[in-house]
N, C-alpha and C positions, 0 to 999 in steps of 0.2 A: 131818886136816879135807881136805875135797875141793875140788876147783876149781873155782867158780861159773862156772854155766851158764848161756845167756839162757833160757826157756822160751818157747812159741809165743805163750802169752800176753802177753808184752812183762815178764814178770817177771822175777825171779834165781830159779836152781836151788843150794842150798846143801845142803849132804849130800844130795842124791836129791831133795829138795821144793823146789817154789816158794815162793815166800815171796807171793805174788802169788794163784793161784787154788788152791795148796793141790797139783798135778797131782806126782804123784811119776815114778818111771821108768815108762818102758815095759815092759809084762808080754810075756812072750813066751807063743804058745799052745801048748797041747799039741798042737790039729788043726792041720791046714791049710786053705787058705783056703776048698776045696771045702766037707772037710769041717765046718765052721763054718756053710755053708750061703751061699756068696759064688761061684758057678757062672757058668759063662755067663750063664744067663737074670737072675741079677742083675745080672751088668755090662751086660746090650741095656738091662735094665730105668733102671739107675742113667742110664747115658748120656741113655736118651730124656727122660728128667727134667730131667736139666741141662740137654739140648737147650732142651725146652719153656719150663721156669723159670733163666734162665743167672744170677738175682742171689741172692746169699747171703738167706736170711730174715729171720734172726738178725739180719744189718749193715743188713738195710733198716727193720725194726723201730726201730732205734735212730737210721735218718735218714743210715747211710753206702751207698753202692753198692758193694757188692763182690763180685767173681766165683763162683758157688759152683763148689768142686771135688770138691765129697763130695756124697752120699746118707745122710743120718742116719736109721738105723732108729728110731721113736717107740718100738715097742715091740720090745726088743730082741729077735734070732733066737734067743737061748738060753733065752728066758723065754715064745717062741712063735712054732716055727719056720711055723705054717700061715700067719704072717702079713710073710712073707719077702720075699714077689712082688707084693702088695699096694701101690699106687701113694701108697693116703692113709694108708701106714703109713712114708712117708718124708720127710725133709724137706730141699731145697738148702738144701747151707751152705758156706761156706769152709772150712778147715781151721782156724783156731783155733776157730771157732764146735763144731765138730765133735767136737774134745777137749773144748770146753768143756761141750757138750753130754751126751756120756760121762762124763765125772768128775762133773757134776751127778747124771744120773740113780744112779750110783752113792752117791751122799754124801749125797742130799735130796729122795726121794720127790716129797712134798707141795709144795715148790719147783719140782719139773723141771713135776710136769704142768701145775701155775700158767701156767710158763711156754710150755710146749707148746702150751697153751689159745690164749696169746695169739699165740703163733707161726702157729698156724692159723687166727685171724682174719686176719694178716697178709699170710700166704699168700694168703686167698679175696681180699683189696682188691688184690693185685697182679696175681692171675687176673683180675678185674672191670677194671684198670685197661687189662692190655693186648687184652683185647675190645674195649672201647671206643675202642681206636686208629686210628686211620685209617692205610690203606698209605703216607703221606707222617711219620710218624712222630709224628701228634699232631696236624699244623697241618690245618685242613678248605681248599681251595683250593676256591673259588668261580668258576666260568667266568662272563667278562664279554660 
């Protein structure tokens, strides 16, 4: 029996599988990062999205403020390479949410797409909130 280890979701992995989220061991890729579509252009787009949208959309939807550290491809590069550099095909997320969405995509497409629909609504609301902010962080200052 393998030694239990902590999973990113907060659960415990026993015998390679998480008791909370069901994640298994990370798989090694047969192709390099560039061969899979994550080249310099993707890196620049990902950095621009994370700069413009610094909070994890999924955490924000549940009332938490977590810095995004990754951009999740809504439609996977392996499924449609033509969408890999489309900003609307990427969601800014934290590491834990990125892992969760990757697992969800593979496990249950119906649930995944329902959640993506909600996350896109949340993202639109976050963008509207940012656009409505004043330079002073949301406080209107009136000269007297």
